[in-house]
C-alpha positions in Angstrom: -21.6 36.7 24.4 -19.7 35.2 26.6 -18.1 32.6 25.0 -14.3 32.8 23.8 -14.5 35.9 26.7 -11.4 35.9 28.4 -9.3 37.8 31.0 -5.5 38.1 30.7 -2.2 39.1 33.2 0.8 38.3 31.4 3.6 38.2 35.4 6.7 37.6 34.1 7.3 35.2 31.4 3.9 33.3 31.8 0.0 34.7 30.1 -2.5 33.4 33.3 -6.1 33.3 31.5 -9.3 33.2 32.8 -12.3 32.5 30.9 -15.3 35.1 31.8 -17.9 32.1 32.5 -15.1 30.9 35.0 -15.6 34.9 36.7 -19.2 34.8 36.4 -19.6 32.0 39.1 -16.4 33.7 41.1 -19.0 36.4 41.0 -21.8 35.0 41.9 -21.5 35.4 45.9 -20.4 39.1 45.0 -23.2 42.2 45.6 -23.8 44.4 43.3 -21.5 47.7 44.0 -21.6 51.7 42.8 -17.8 51.1 41.5 -15.6 54.4 40.3 -13.9 53.6 37.7 -10.4 54.5 38.5 -8.6 57.7 36.0 -5.8 55.2 35.4 -8.6 53.4 33.1 -7.6 55.6 30.4 -4.4 54.9 29.9 -5.0 51.5 30.2 -4.3 49.0 27.2 -7.4 49.6 24.3 -8.0 47.3 21.5 -6.2 46.9 18.5 -6.6 49.4 15.5 -8.0 46.3 13.1 -11.0 46.2 15.5 -12.0 49.8 16.6 -15.4 50.1 14.6 -16.0 46.3 16.0 -16.0 47.6 19.5 -17.1 51.2 19.2 -20.0 49.7 18.1 -20.2 47.2 21.3 -19.6 50.4 23.9 -22.7 51.5 21.9 -24.9 48.6 22.7 -23.3 48.3 26.1 -26.2 47.5 28.5 -24.9 49.3 32.0 -27.6 48.1 34.1 -25.1 44.6 33.7 -22.5 44.5 36.4 -19.0 44.5 35.5 -16.1 42.1 36.8 -14.1 43.1 39.4 -10.6 42.0 41.1 -7.8 43.9 42.1 -9.0 47.7 40.8 -8.7 45.7 37.4 -12.3 45.5 34.7 -12.1 41.9 34.2 -15.1 42.1 31.9 -17.3 44.5 30.9 -14.4 47.1 29.4 -16.9 48.2 26.8 -20.0 48.8 30.0 -17.2 51.5 31.8 -16.4 53.4 28.1 -20.0 53.8 27.7 -20.5 55.6 31.0 -17.8 57.5 30.9 -18.7 58.7 27.5 -22.3 59.3 29.0 -20.2 61.3 31.5 -20.9 58.7 34.5 -17.6 58.2 36.7 -19.9 55.0 38.5 -20.7 51.7 36.8 -22.2 48.9 38.6 -20.1 46.4 39.3 -19.4 42.5 41.7 -16.5 42.4 43.0 -14.3 39.7 42.9 -12.4 39.2 46.1 -10.6 36.1 45.6 -9.8 35.4 42.0 -10.3 31.7 41.2 -7.2 29.5 39.9 -6.6 30.8 35.8 -8.7 28.4 33.6 -5.0 28.6 31.0 -1.2 29.5 32.0 0.9 30.0 28.7 4.2 30.6 28.5 4.9 34.3 27.1 8.2 35.8 25.7 8.5 39.1 25.8 10.5 39.6 22.6 8.5 37.8 20.3 5.5 40.0 21.7 4.8 43.4 19.0 2.4 45.5 20.5 -0.2 46.9 18.2 -2.2 48.8 20.5 -3.0 51.7 19.0 -5.7 53.2 20.9 -6.3 53.9 24.4 -9.3 53.5 26.8 -9.6 57.5 26.1 -9.4 57.3 22.6 -12.1 54.8 22.4 -14.1 57.0 24.7 -13.6 60.0 22.9 -14.7 58.0 19.5 -17.7 57.2 22.1 -18.8 59.6 23.1 -19.0 61.7 19.6 -21.1 58.6 18.5 -23.8 59.6 21.2 -24.1 62.6 20.5 -25.4 62.8 16.5 
């Protein structure tokens, strides 16, 4: 499942991209902790509208026994698990906190003038959809 999964961070005119397998390697020595999902997570970017059904299914199938990856209070991998936890009324998830993030796998030029934000949902919306599906 981690094939082709990435975490991207845009800073100024660059997009920094990490492959999840790189992040998993960085997290190997970290202990698993109970991490409180910040309220700000609910207002963050989610997935584009055409992917909502697929992502809702991934949230419903998410295995909460597997820790998410966190760095600098950002979820690097595990948003589906965090959404499911919140939909179940939990405010914490198991996590491995990366203290020193490795160098990105790719750095791309990013021209914000060509960027069109197709985001239609934030994580709060997805939590509500998952919560409704879980109660069926």
